[in-house]
DSSP file (Angstrom, degrees, kcal/mol; ACC not computed):
  #  RESIDUE AA STRUCTURE BP1 BP2  ACC     N-H-->O    O-->H-N    N-H-->O    O-->H-N    TCO  KAPPA ALPHA  PHI   PSI    X-CA   Y-CA   Z-CA
    1    1 A M              0   0    0      0, 0.0     2,-0.3     0, 0.0     0, 0.0   0.000 360.0 360.0 360.0 129.4    8.7  -45.1   22.5
    2    2 A Q        -     0   0    0      1,-0.1     2,-0.2     0, 0.0    13,-0.0  -0.603 360.0-113.4 -83.1 137.6    9.8  -47.0   25.6
    3    3 A N        -     0   0    0     -2,-0.3     2,-0.7     1,-0.1    -1,-0.1  -0.489  21.4-136.2 -69.9 133.4   12.6  -49.5   25.3
    4    4 A Q        -     0   0    0     -2,-0.2     2,-0.3     2,-0.0    -1,-0.1  -0.839  21.8-141.5 -90.2 113.3   11.6  -53.1   25.9
    5    5 A Y        +     0   0    0     -2,-0.7     6,-0.0     3,-0.0     3,-0.0  -0.587  36.3 146.8 -80.1 134.2   14.4  -54.7   28.0
    6    6 A S  B >   -A    9   0A   0      3,-1.0     3,-1.2    -2,-0.3     5,-0.0  -0.973  59.9-104.9-156.8 160.8   15.3  -58.2   27.2
    7    7 A P  T 3  S+     0   0    0      0, 0.0    -2,-0.0     0, 0.0    -1,-0.0   0.771 121.1  47.3 -60.9 -24.2   18.5  -60.4   27.4
    8    8 A S  T 3  S+     0   0    0      1,-0.2    -3,-0.0     2,-0.0     0, 0.0   0.505 106.8  59.8 -97.7  -3.7   18.7  -60.2   23.6
    9    9 A Q  B <  S-A    6   0A   0     -3,-1.2    -3,-1.0    -5,-0.0    -1,-0.2  -0.927  76.0-146.5-127.8 108.7   18.2  -56.4   23.2
   10   10 A P        -     0   0    0      0, 0.0     2,-0.3     0, 0.0    -2,-0.0  -0.293  12.0-141.9 -68.6 156.5   20.7  -54.1   24.9
   11   11 A C        -     0   0    0     -8,-0.1     2,-0.1    -6,-0.0     5,-0.1  -0.845  22.3-101.4-115.7 158.2   19.5  -50.8   26.3
   12   12 A R    >   -     0   0    0     -2,-0.3     3,-1.8     1,-0.1     4,-0.4  -0.465  30.7-117.8 -75.3 149.3   21.3  -47.5   26.2
   13   13 A A  G >  S+     0   0    0      1,-0.3     3,-1.4     2,-0.2    -1,-0.1   0.854 114.3  57.6 -56.6 -38.2   23.0  -46.4   29.4
   14   14 A E  G 3  S+     0   0    0      1,-0.3    -1,-0.3     3,-0.0    -2,-0.0   0.668 100.7  58.7 -70.3 -13.8   20.8  -43.3   29.7
   15   15 A D  G <  S+     0   0    0     -3,-1.8    -1,-0.3   -13,-0.0    -2,-0.2   0.522  78.1 105.0 -90.0  -5.9   17.7  -45.6   29.7
   16   16 A V    <   -     0   0    0     -3,-1.4     3,-0.1    -4,-0.4    -3,-0.0  -0.650  62.7-152.8 -76.2 120.6   18.8  -47.5   32.8
   17   17 A P  S    S-     0   0    0      0, 0.0     2,-0.3     0, 0.0    -1,-0.2   0.832  70.6  -9.2 -67.7 -31.9   16.6  -46.2   35.7
   18   18 A Q        -     0   0    0     -3,-0.1     2,-0.4     0, 0.0    -3,-0.0  -0.983  59.8-130.9-161.1 154.8   19.2  -47.0   38.4
   19   19 A W        -     0   0    0     -2,-0.3     3,-0.1     1,-0.1    -3,-0.0  -0.915   7.2-154.4-108.5 136.9   22.6  -48.7   38.9
   20   20 A D  S    S-     0   0    0     -2,-0.4     2,-0.3     1,-0.2    -1,-0.1   0.760  78.6  -2.6 -80.3 -25.5   23.0  -51.1   41.8
   21   21 A S        -     0   0    0      2,-0.0     2,-0.4     0, 0.0    -1,-0.2  -0.984  60.7-141.5-157.4 163.2   26.8  -50.5   41.9
   22   22 A E        +     0   0    0     -2,-0.3     2,-0.3    -3,-0.1    -3,-0.0  -0.975  26.1 162.0-129.3 146.1   29.6  -48.6   40.2
   23   23 A T        -     0   0    0     -2,-0.4    25,-0.1     1,-0.1     3,-0.1  -0.957  43.2-122.8-154.2 167.1   33.1  -49.9   39.6
   24   24 A D  S    S+     0   0    0     23,-1.1     2,-0.4    -2,-0.3    24,-0.2   0.881  96.6  22.6 -81.5 -42.0   36.2  -49.2   37.5
   25   25 A V  E     -b   48   0B   0     22,-2.2    24,-2.3     2,-0.0     2,-0.5  -0.990  62.5-159.9-133.4 133.0   36.5  -52.6   35.8
   26   26 A V  E     -b   49   0B   0     -2,-0.4     2,-0.6    22,-0.2    24,-0.2  -0.961   7.6-163.6-111.1 126.6   33.9  -55.3   35.3
   27   27 A V  E     -b   50   0B   0     22,-2.9    24,-2.9    -2,-0.5     2,-0.7  -0.952   2.4-162.5-110.3 119.7   35.2  -58.8   34.7
   28   28 A V  E     +b   51   0B   0     -2,-0.6    24,-0.2    22,-0.2    22,-0.1  -0.899  67.7  22.6-105.6 110.0   32.6  -61.2   33.2
   29   29 A G        -     0   0    0     22,-3.7     2,-0.2    -2,-0.7    23,-0.2   0.418  66.9-140.6 101.8 119.6   33.7  -64.8   33.7
   30   30 A F        +     0   0    0      4,-0.1    28,-2.3    26,-0.1    29,-0.1  -0.348  60.4 114.9-111.4  51.7   36.2  -65.8   36.3
   31   31 A G  B  > S-c   58   0C   0     26,-0.2     4,-2.6    -2,-0.2     5,-0.3  -0.005  89.6 -60.2 -92.8-153.4   38.2  -68.4   34.4
   32   32 A A  H  > S+     0   0    0     26,-0.5     4,-1.9     2,-0.2     5,-0.2   0.938 137.1  40.6 -61.2 -50.0   41.9  -68.1   33.6
   33   33 A A  H  > S+     0   0    0      1,-0.2     4,-2.4     2,-0.2    -1,-0.2   0.919 116.5  49.4 -67.7 -43.1   41.6  -64.9   31.5
   34   34 A G  H  > S+     0   0    0      1,-0.2     4,-2.4     2,-0.2    -2,-0.2   0.899 111.2  48.7 -63.8 -41.2   39.1  -63.3   33.8
   35   35 A S  H  X S+     0   0    0     -4,-2.6     4,-2.4     2,-0.2    -1,-0.2   0.895 111.7  49.5 -67.6 -38.3   41.2  -63.9   36.9
   36   36 A C  H  X S+     0   0    0     -4,-1.9     4,-2.3    -5,-0.3    -2,-0.2   0.915 111.5  49.3 -64.1 -42.5   44.3  -62.6   35.2
   37   37 A A  H  X S+     0   0    0     -4,-2.4     4,-2.4     1,-0.2    -2,-0.2   0.908 111.5  49.4 -62.9 -41.6   42.4  -59.4   34.1
   38   38 A A  H  X S+     0   0    0     -4,-2.4     4,-2.6     2,-0.2     5,-0.2   0.916 110.2  50.3 -64.8 -43.5   41.1  -59.0   37.7
   39   39 A I  H  X S+     0   0    0     -4,-2.4     4,-2.4     1,-0.2    -2,-0.2   0.936 113.6  44.9 -59.6 -47.7   44.6  -59.4   39.2
   40   40 A E  H  X S+     0   0    0     -4,-2.3     4,-1.5     2,-0.2    -1,-0.2   0.886 112.9  50.4 -67.2 -38.4   46.1  -56.8   36.8
   41   41 A A  H  <>S+     0   0    0     -4,-2.4     5,-2.5    -5,-0.2    -1,-0.2   0.924 112.2  47.4 -65.3 -43.3   43.3  -54.3   37.3
   42   42 A L  H ><5S+     0   0    0     -4,-2.6     3,-1.7     1,-0.2    -2,-0.2   0.910 109.6  53.6 -62.3 -42.0   43.6  -54.6   41.1
   43   43 A A  H 3<5S+     0   0    0     -4,-2.4    -1,-0.2     1,-0.3    -2,-0.2   0.807 105.7  54.5 -62.8 -29.0   47.3  -54.2   40.9
   44   44 A A  T 3<5S-     0   0    0     -4,-1.5    -1,-0.3    -5,-0.2    -2,-0.2   0.453 125.3-104.1 -84.1  -0.6   46.8  -51.0   38.8
   45   45 A G  T < 5S+     0   0    0     -3,-1.7    -3,-0.2     1,-0.3     2,-0.1   0.566  71.9 143.8  93.4   9.0   44.6  -49.6   41.6
   46   46 A A      < -     0   0    0     -5,-2.5     2,-0.5    -6,-0.2    -1,-0.3  -0.477  54.4-119.6 -82.1 152.3   41.2  -50.2   40.0
   47   47 A Q        -     0   0    0     -2,-0.1   -22,-2.2     2,-0.0   -23,-1.1  -0.818  39.0-159.2 -85.5 129.0   38.0  -51.2   41.8
   48   48 A V  E     -b   25   0B   0     -2,-0.5     2,-0.4   -24,-0.2   -22,-0.2  -0.927  18.8-168.1-121.9 135.1   37.0  -54.6   40.3
   49   49 A E  E     -b   26   0B   0    -24,-2.3   -22,-2.9    -2,-0.4     2,-0.4  -0.983  13.6-158.3-116.2 132.2   33.6  -56.4   40.2
   50   50 A I  E     -b   27   0B   0     -2,-0.4     2,-0.5   -24,-0.2   -22,-0.2  -0.932   5.3-167.3-114.9 133.1   33.7  -60.0   39.0
   51   51 A F  E     +b   28   0B   0    -24,-2.9   -22,-3.7    -2,-0.4     2,-0.4  -0.982  10.3 173.1-121.4 126.4   30.6  -61.8   37.6
   52   52 A E        -     0   0    0     -2,-0.5     5,-0.0   -24,-0.2    -2,-0.0  -0.999  24.1-157.6-135.0 130.4   30.7  -65.6   37.2
   53   53 A V  S    S+     0   0    0     -2,-0.4    -1,-0.1     3,-0.0     2,-0.0   0.784  73.8  78.1 -77.9 -28.0   27.7  -67.7   36.2
   54   54 A A  S    S-     0   0    0      2,-0.2    -2,-0.1     1,-0.1   -25,-0.1  -0.260  92.0-111.6 -78.7 169.2   29.1  -70.9   37.7
   55   55 A A  S    S+     0   0    0      2,-0.1     2,-0.3     1,-0.0    -1,-0.1   0.672  98.9  20.9 -73.6 -17.6   29.1  -71.9   41.4
   56   56 A A  S    S-     0   0    0      3,-0.0     3,-0.5     1,-0.0    -2,-0.2  -0.945  89.0 -92.4-146.0 164.2   32.9  -71.5   41.5
   57   57 A A  S    S+     0   0    0     -2,-0.3   -26,-0.2     1,-0.2    -2,-0.1  -0.274  80.6  84.2 -70.8 163.1   35.8  -69.9   39.6
   58   58 A G  B >>  -c   31   0C   0    -28,-2.3     4,-1.6    -4,-0.0     3,-0.7  -0.119  54.5-170.2 137.4 -40.3   37.6  -71.8   36.8
   59   59 A G  H >>  -     0   0    0     -3,-0.5     4,-1.3     1,-0.2     3,-0.5  -0.090  67.0 -26.8  54.3-151.4   35.7  -71.4   33.6
   60   60 A S  H 3> S+     0   0    0      1,-0.2     4,-1.8     2,-0.2    -1,-0.2   0.751 134.8  66.9 -69.9 -22.8   36.7  -73.5   30.6
   61   61 A A  H <4>S+     0   0    0     -3,-0.7     5,-2.9     1,-0.2     6,-0.4   0.905 101.8  47.9 -62.7 -39.5   40.3  -73.7   31.9
   62   62 A A  H X<5S+     0   0    0     -4,-1.6     3,-1.0    -3,-0.5    -1,-0.2   0.878 110.1  52.4 -67.0 -37.0   39.0  -75.8   34.9
   63   63 A L  H 3<5S+     0   0    0     -4,-1.3    -1,-0.2     1,-0.2    -2,-0.2   0.817 107.8  51.7 -67.9 -29.8   37.1  -78.0   32.5
   64   64 A S  T 3<5S-     0   0    0     -4,-1.8     3,-0.3     3,-0.1    -1,-0.2   0.422 122.4-103.8 -87.7   2.7   40.2  -78.6   30.4
   65   65 A G  T < 5 -     0   0    0     -3,-1.0    -3,-0.2    -4,-0.2    -2,-0.1   0.610  66.4 -69.5  85.5  11.5   42.2  -79.6   33.4
   66   66 A G  S   <S+     0   0    0     -5,-2.9     2,-0.2    -6,-0.2    -1,-0.2   0.746  75.2 175.8  78.9  23.9   44.1  -76.3   33.5
   67   67 A E        -     0   0    0     -6,-0.4     2,-0.4    -3,-0.3    -1,-0.2  -0.445   4.4-179.7 -65.2 130.4   46.1  -76.9   30.3
   68   68 A V        -     0   0    0     -2,-0.2     2,-1.0     2,-0.1    -1,-0.0  -0.992  22.7-141.6-132.9 124.2   48.1  -73.8   29.4
   69   69 A Y        +     0   0    0     -2,-0.4     2,-0.3     2,-0.0    -2,-0.0  -0.756  44.4 143.2 -89.6 102.9   50.3  -73.8   26.4
   70   70 A V        +     0   0    0     -2,-1.0     2,-0.3    48,-0.0     6,-0.2  -0.907  12.6  91.2-134.6 162.8   53.5  -71.9   27.4
   71   71 A G        +     0   0    0     -2,-0.3    45,-0.6     4,-0.1    48,-0.1  -0.987  26.5 123.3 151.6-140.2   57.1  -72.3   26.5
   72   72 A G    >   +     0   0    0     -2,-0.3     3,-2.5    15,-0.2    15,-0.2   0.003  55.1  74.2  70.1 173.2   59.4  -70.8   23.9
   73   73 A G  T 3  S-     0   0    0      1,-0.3    14,-0.2    12,-0.1    -1,-0.1   0.772 138.2 -45.5  58.3  27.1   62.5  -68.9   24.7
   74   74 A G  T 3  S-     0   0    0     12,-1.7    -1,-0.3     5,-0.0    13,-0.2   0.246 107.7 -77.6  97.6 -11.8   64.2  -72.1   25.7
   75   75 A G    <   -     0   0    0     -3,-2.5    -4,-0.1    11,-0.5     2,-0.1  -0.255  56.0 -65.2 108.1 165.0   61.3  -73.4   27.7
   76   76 A T     >  -     0   0    0     -6,-0.2     4,-2.8    -2,-0.1     5,-0.2  -0.321  51.5-102.3 -79.7 169.5   59.7  -72.8   31.1
   77   77 A S  H  > S+     0   0    0      1,-0.2     4,-2.4     2,-0.2     5,-0.1   0.868 125.1  52.6 -61.0 -36.1   61.5  -73.7   34.3
   78   78 A V  H  > S+     0   0    0      2,-0.2     4,-1.2     1,-0.2    -1,-0.2   0.920 110.8  46.5 -66.3 -43.4   59.3  -76.8   34.6
   79   79 A Q  H  4>S+     0   0    0      1,-0.2     5,-2.9     2,-0.2     3,-0.4   0.939 113.9  47.4 -63.0 -46.6   60.3  -77.9   31.0
   80   80 A R  H ><5S+     0   0    0     -4,-2.8     3,-1.6     1,-0.2    -2,-0.2   0.895 108.3  55.1 -63.9 -39.6   64.0  -77.2   31.6
   81   81 A A  H 3<5S+     0   0    0     -4,-2.4    -1,-0.2     1,-0.3    -2,-0.2   0.798 108.3  50.2 -63.0 -27.8   63.9  -79.1   34.9
   82   82 A A  T 3<5S-     0   0    0     -4,-1.2    -1,-0.3    -3,-0.4    -2,-0.2   0.396 125.9-103.5 -90.1   2.4   62.5  -82.1   33.1
   83   83 A G  T < 5S+     0   0    0     -3,-1.6     2,-0.3     1,-0.3    -3,-0.2   0.665  79.0 128.5  88.0  17.1   65.2  -81.9   30.4
   84   84 A F      < -     0   0    0     -5,-2.9     2,-0.3    -6,-0.2    -1,-0.3  -0.822  41.0-159.9-108.4 146.0   63.2  -80.3   27.7
   85   85 A E        -     0   0    0     -2,-0.3     2,-0.4   -10,-0.1   -10,-0.3  -0.907   5.9-163.6-114.2 150.8   63.9  -77.2   25.6
   86   86 A D        -     0   0    0     -2,-0.3   -12,-1.7   -14,-0.1   -11,-0.5  -0.921   8.1-149.4-139.9 111.1   61.1  -75.4   23.7
   87   87 A A     >  -     0   0    0     -2,-0.4     4,-2.2   -13,-0.2     3,-0.2  -0.541  19.6-128.1 -79.3 143.5   61.9  -72.9   21.0
   88   88 A T  H  > S+     0   0    0      1,-0.2     4,-2.7    -2,-0.2     5,-0.2   0.891 111.0  53.8 -56.3 -41.7   59.6  -70.0   20.4
   89   89 A E  H  > S+     0   0    0      1,-0.2     4,-2.5     2,-0.2    -1,-0.2   0.875 107.1  51.0 -63.5 -37.3   59.4  -70.8   16.7
   90   90 A D  H  > S+     0   0    0     -3,-0.2     4,-2.4     2,-0.2    -1,-0.2   0.913 110.8  48.2 -65.8 -42.6   58.3  -74.4   17.6
   91   91 A L  H  X S+     0   0    0     -4,-2.2     4,-2.7     2,-0.2     5,-0.2   0.929 111.8  50.5 -62.3 -44.5   55.6  -73.1   19.9
   92   92 A Y  H  X S+     0   0    0     -4,-2.7     4,-2.5     1,-0.2     5,-0.2   0.935 111.0  47.8 -58.1 -48.6   54.4  -70.7   17.3
   93   93 A K  H  X S+     0   0    0     -4,-2.5     4,-2.3     1,-0.2    -1,-0.2   0.909 112.5  49.4 -61.1 -42.6   54.2  -73.4   14.6
   94   94 A Y  H  X S+     0   0    0     -4,-2.4     4,-3.0     1,-0.2     5,-0.2   0.938 111.9  47.5 -62.4 -46.8   52.4  -75.8   17.0
   95   95 A L  H  X S+     0   0    0     -4,-2.7     4,-2.2     1,-0.2    -2,-0.2   0.875 111.2  51.1 -64.7 -37.2   49.8  -73.1   17.9
   96   96 A M  H  X S+     0   0    0     -4,-2.5     4,-0.7    -5,-0.2     7,-0.3   0.916 113.3  45.5 -64.0 -42.2   49.2  -72.2   14.3
   97   97 A M  H >< S+     0   0    0     -4,-2.3     3,-0.8    -5,-0.2    -2,-0.2   0.929 114.7  47.1 -65.9 -45.2   48.7  -75.8   13.4
   98   98 A A  H 3< S+     0   0    0     -4,-3.0    -2,-0.2     1,-0.2    -1,-0.2   0.829 108.3  57.0 -66.5 -31.5   46.4  -76.3   16.5
   99   99 A G  H >< S-     0   0    0     -4,-2.2     3,-0.6    -5,-0.2    -1,-0.2   0.640  98.5-151.9 -75.8 -14.7   44.4  -73.1   15.6
  100  100 A G  G X<  -     0   0    0     -3,-0.8     3,-1.9    -4,-0.7    -1,-0.2  -0.187  47.6 -32.9  73.2-167.8   43.6  -74.3   12.2
  101  101 A P  G 3  S+     0   0    0      0, 0.0    -1,-0.2     0, 0.0    -2,-0.1   0.677 135.3  56.8 -65.7 -17.7   42.9  -72.2    9.1
  102  102 A G  G <  S+     0   0    0     -3,-0.6    -2,-0.2     2,-0.1    -6,-0.0   0.406  75.2 129.6 -93.4   3.9   41.4  -69.3   11.1
  103  103 A A    <   -     0   0    0     -3,-1.9     2,-0.8    -7,-0.3    -7,-0.1  -0.333  61.3-126.3 -62.8 136.8   44.4  -68.8   13.4
  104  104 A D     >  -     0   0    0      1,-0.2     4,-2.7     2,-0.0     5,-0.2  -0.763  16.9-158.0 -86.5 111.2   45.6  -65.2   13.6
  105  105 A E  H  > S+     0   0    0     -2,-0.8     4,-2.5     1,-0.2     5,-0.2   0.897  88.3  47.9 -60.1 -44.5   49.3  -65.2   12.7
  106  106 A A  H  > S+     0   0    0      2,-0.2     4,-2.3     1,-0.2    -1,-0.2   0.922 115.7  43.6 -66.1 -44.0   50.1  -61.9   14.4
  107  107 A R  H  > S+     0   0    0      2,-0.2     4,-2.6     1,-0.2    -1,-0.2   0.894 114.2  50.5 -68.3 -38.8   48.3  -62.8   17.7
  108  108 A T  H  X S+     0   0    0     -4,-2.7     4,-2.7     2,-0.2    -2,-0.2   0.904 110.3  50.3 -65.1 -40.5   49.8  -66.3   17.7
  109  109 A R  H  X S+     0   0    0     -4,-2.5     4,-2.4    -5,-0.2    -2,-0.2   0.935 111.6  47.8 -61.3 -46.9   53.3  -64.9   17.1
  110  110 A L  H  X S+     0   0    0     -4,-2.3     4,-1.7     2,-0.2    -2,-0.2   0.914 112.2  49.8 -61.1 -43.6   52.8  -62.4   20.0
  111  111 A Y  H  X S+     0   0    0     -4,-2.6     4,-0.9     1,-0.2     3,-0.2   0.941 111.6  47.7 -60.9 -47.8   51.5  -65.2   22.3
  112  112 A A  H  < S+     0   0    0     -4,-2.7     3,-0.5     1,-0.2     4,-0.4   0.895 112.5  49.4 -61.7 -40.2   54.4  -67.5   21.4
  113  113 A E  H  < S+     0   0    0     -4,-2.4    -1,-0.2     1,-0.2    -2,-0.2   0.794 120.1  36.4 -69.9 -27.6   56.9  -64.7   22.0
  114  114 A Q  H  X S+     0   0    0     -4,-1.7     4,-2.2    -3,-0.2    -1,-0.2   0.371  88.6  99.1-105.1   3.4   55.4  -63.8   25.4
  115  115 A A  H  X S+     0   0    0     -4,-0.9     4,-2.3    -3,-0.5   -43,-0.1   0.906  82.1  48.3 -62.0 -45.2   54.4  -67.3   26.6
  116  116 A E  H  > S+     0   0    0    -45,-0.6     4,-2.2    -4,-0.4    -1,-0.2   0.927 112.8  47.2 -67.2 -44.5   57.4  -67.9   28.9
  117  117 A P  H  > S+     0   0    0      0, 0.0     4,-2.2     0, 0.0    -1,-0.2   0.876 111.6  52.9 -61.5 -34.2   57.1  -64.4   30.6
  118  118 A H  H  X S+     0   0    0     -4,-2.2     4,-2.5     2,-0.2    -2,-0.2   0.907 106.9  52.4 -64.5 -40.6   53.4  -65.1   31.0
  119  119 A F  H  X S+     0   0    0     -4,-2.3     4,-2.3     1,-0.2    -1,-0.2   0.934 109.5  48.5 -58.7 -47.3   54.3  -68.5   32.6
  120  120 A R  H  X S+     0   0    0     -4,-2.2     4,-2.4     1,-0.2    -1,-0.2   0.896 109.9  52.6 -61.5 -39.7   56.6  -66.7   35.1
  121  121 A W  H  X S+     0   0    0     -4,-2.2     4,-1.2     2,-0.2    -1,-0.2   0.920 108.4  50.3 -61.8 -43.8   53.8  -64.2   35.9
  122  122 A L  H  <>S+     0   0    0     -4,-2.5     5,-2.2     1,-0.2     3,-0.4   0.906 109.8  50.6 -61.0 -42.0   51.4  -67.0   36.6
  123  123 A Q  H ><5S+     0   0    0     -4,-2.3     3,-1.7     1,-0.2    -1,-0.2   0.909 106.3  55.3 -61.3 -41.6   53.9  -68.6   38.9
  124  124 A E  H 3<5S+     0   0    0     -4,-2.4    -1,-0.2     1,-0.3    -2,-0.2   0.780 103.8  55.6 -62.3 -26.0   54.4  -65.2   40.7
  125  125 A Q  T 3<5S-     0   0    0     -4,-1.2    -1,-0.3    -3,-0.4    -2,-0.2   0.510 126.6-101.7 -83.5  -4.9   50.6  -65.2   41.3
  126  126 A G  T < 5 +     0   0    0     -3,-1.7    -3,-0.2    -4,-0.3    -2,-0.1   0.561  67.5 153.7  98.1   9.3   50.9  -68.6   43.0
  127  127 A V      < -     0   0    0     -5,-2.2    -1,-0.3    -6,-0.2     2,-0.3  -0.606  39.2-136.6 -73.1 121.1   49.6  -70.9   40.2
  128  128 A P        -     0   0    0      0, 0.0     2,-0.4     0, 0.0    -1,-0.0  -0.591  18.8-167.3 -81.4 139.9   51.2  -74.3   40.8
  129  129 A F        -     0   0    0     -2,-0.3     2,-0.2    -6,-0.0    -2,-0.0  -0.993   4.5-156.4-125.0 131.9   52.7  -76.1   37.8
  130  130 A K        -     0   0    0     -2,-0.4     3,-0.1     1,-0.2   -52,-0.1  -0.648  25.8 -99.6-102.1 164.8   53.7  -79.8   37.9
  131  131 A G        -     0   0    0     -2,-0.2    -1,-0.2     1,-0.2   -52,-0.1   0.011  63.4 -50.6 -71.4-176.9   56.1  -81.5   35.7
  132  132 A P        -     0   0    0      0, 0.0    -1,-0.2     0, 0.0     3,-0.1  -0.238  41.6-160.4 -58.7 143.0   55.3  -83.6   32.7
  133  133 A T  S    S+     0   0    0     -3,-0.1     2,-0.3     1,-0.1    -2,-0.0   0.462  73.1  35.7-104.1  -4.7   52.8  -86.3   33.3
  134  134 A C  S    S-     0   0    0      0, 0.0     2,-0.3     0, 0.0    -1,-0.1  -0.967  77.1-121.7-143.6 161.2   53.7  -88.5   30.3
  135  135 A R        -     0   0    0     -2,-0.3     3,-0.1     4,-0.1     2,-0.1  -0.788  31.4-107.1-104.7 146.6   56.8  -89.4   28.4
  136  136 A A    >   -     0   0    0     -2,-0.3     3,-2.4     1,-0.1     5,-0.1  -0.383  53.4 -83.6 -65.3 149.1   57.4  -88.8   24.8
  137  137 A S  T 3  S+     0   0    0      1,-0.3    -1,-0.1    -2,-0.1     3,-0.1  -0.326 118.0  12.4 -56.4 128.2   57.3  -91.9   22.7
  138  138 A G  T 3  S+     0   0    0      1,-0.3    -1,-0.3    -3,-0.1     2,-0.2   0.494  95.4 142.0  83.0   3.0   60.7  -93.7   22.8
  139  139 A S    <   -     0   0    0     -3,-2.4    -1,-0.3     1,-0.1    -4,-0.1  -0.520  44.9-156.9 -80.5 145.2   61.8  -91.6   25.7
  140  140 A N              0   0    0     -2,-0.2    -1,-0.1     1,-0.2    -3,-0.0   0.356 360.0 360.0 -96.1   3.1   63.9  -93.1   28.5
  141  141 A R              0   0    0     -5,-0.1    -1,-0.2   -59,-0.0    -2,-0.0   0.476 360.0 360.0 -80.1 360.0   62.9  -90.4   31.0
């Protein structure tokens, strides 16, 4: 019986009559996560192919205005320059609350513990970060 190819029914690799290209790593979606994966794969020496359905890179991160929740470990350099400190435990609690009842505690903990080094990595890649755009209620800053 011949396999009927459709977007909703995957086919086995041995049933593919030909491949148009071969690569080490395929990145589907060129938003924040996809671009980070591509950078790291390239740095490791892999050949990378990126597929993006939109006309430009950015994904949902671009739609959200580029919001990235980072901090912890005393805060990022941007936070500290603005006079703020951010404890890892505070970031963890916030992310658990924001994630709702389905939030994965272990993954959220790992994210909170690694958020500040991830921020530094993003800066090293050339991602610009601006300071706070609003003041906390009652703040004189």
